N, C-alpha and C positions, 0 to 999 in steps of 0.2 A: 333539330326537329325535321321530320320528313313529311312531305305531302305528295300525293300521287293522283293521277287522273288517266283513265284509259282514253287514248286518242284514236286508235284504230283497232277494230276487232273483226276478223274474218276467219275463214277455215284454215288458212295457212299463215296468217300474219297477226301478231299482236304488238301494238306499240303503246307504251306507257310513259307519260311525262312525269318525272320525279323532281321535286324541288327540295334541295338540301341546303338550308341557309341561303346564301346568295347565289348558289349554283343551280343550274338546271341540267338534268341528265335525261337521256332517252334509253329506256329498256325495251329491247325488241326480242320477240320469239319468232322463229321462222321454221316452218315445216317443209322439208324437201322430200323427195321420193324415198330416200334411204336414210335420212338423218334429220334431226331437229337441232337447232342451235339457238343459244341465248347470247345476245350482243348488248353491251353497255357502251353507249356513245360510239357505236360502230365497231367496237373491238369484241371479238369472240371471247366469252367468259366460260361457256360450257357447251358441250355437244353430246348428243346421244344417237347411237347408230343402231340399225336393225330394221326388220320389217314389222315386228310386234314387240311390245313390252319396252318401249322407249321411256326414258326418265320423264317424270311429271312434276318433280319437286327439285327446285334449285335454290342454293343459298348464295347470297351476295353480301358484301360489306362496303358501306359508304363511309368515307372520311378516315380511312386508315392512315397512319403515318408511314414514312418510308421504310421503317423496320417492321411493318405489319401489325402494329399494336393499335388498340383503340378502334374507333369507328362504330357505326350503327349497323347491326346485322339485320338483314331482311330475308324472308322466305318467299319464293315465287312459285306458285302452284298453278297447274293447268289441267283441266279436264278436256282432253283433245277430242272427245266424242263429238259427232256432228249434231248441231242443233239447226233444224229447218224452220224458217219463218215462211209459212205458206202464203201469207198475204202479199208479200213483195218479192218472194223468191230468193231471199238471202239465206246463205249457209254460213255458219260460224261455229267456233268451238263452244262447247256447252258451259264451260266455266273458267274463270280466271280469278286469282287472288294474289295480292301482294300484301304481305303482313310483316309488321315489325314486332318488336318485343311488347309494345303497348297495345297491339291489336291490328286489325285490318287497315291498310292505307287506302286500298281500293279493292272492290270485288264485284263480280258479275256472275249471274247464272247459278249453276249448281254449287259453286264455291262461295256464294254470298251468304253470310251468316243469317240474313233475314229470311232465306228460304226455309230455315228450320223452325221459324216462328209459326205457331198455330194461328190460323185466321180467327179474328174476333167475331165476325158475323158471317152469315151465309153469302152475302154479297162479296165480302173479302175472299171467301173460299172460291166463288165463281171466277173472280178476277185472277186469282193465283193459278187455279187448275185449268181453266178453260180460256184464259186470256180475254174474257168478256168484260166489257165496260159499257155502261149505258147511262145517259142523262147526267145531270148535276146532282150533287148531294143536297143541294138547296131545294126546299119545297116552296111552291108558289103560295102567295098570301091568300 
């Protein structure tokens, strides 16, 4: 069983902590000027070169035996477009998703399955589309 959590998310760095049984792994994505790379526990697993059209989907296997059999397959997806947060000046990638056969382990932004859900109320629509939140949901007595 795998569990994952996004630890760092910026425009050029993504770090994800992955728990697999008794072991912890660190999955990293790095964007450089002319290439992107994916590292697992500090070792390069994949890279993509070029100015445009770099790879956005990567496949990894956790727990393979020495002959390459078995293990848990995961898919790592990145939406590298820039997301600006004007309130505090942060810039980061628009979306990240790490998914196993059973569904998403962790997701953020445009690649989060919850972004496809239709808002139930007008307030939910305002929160989703405009980032607006006000007051408590509780009403005074």
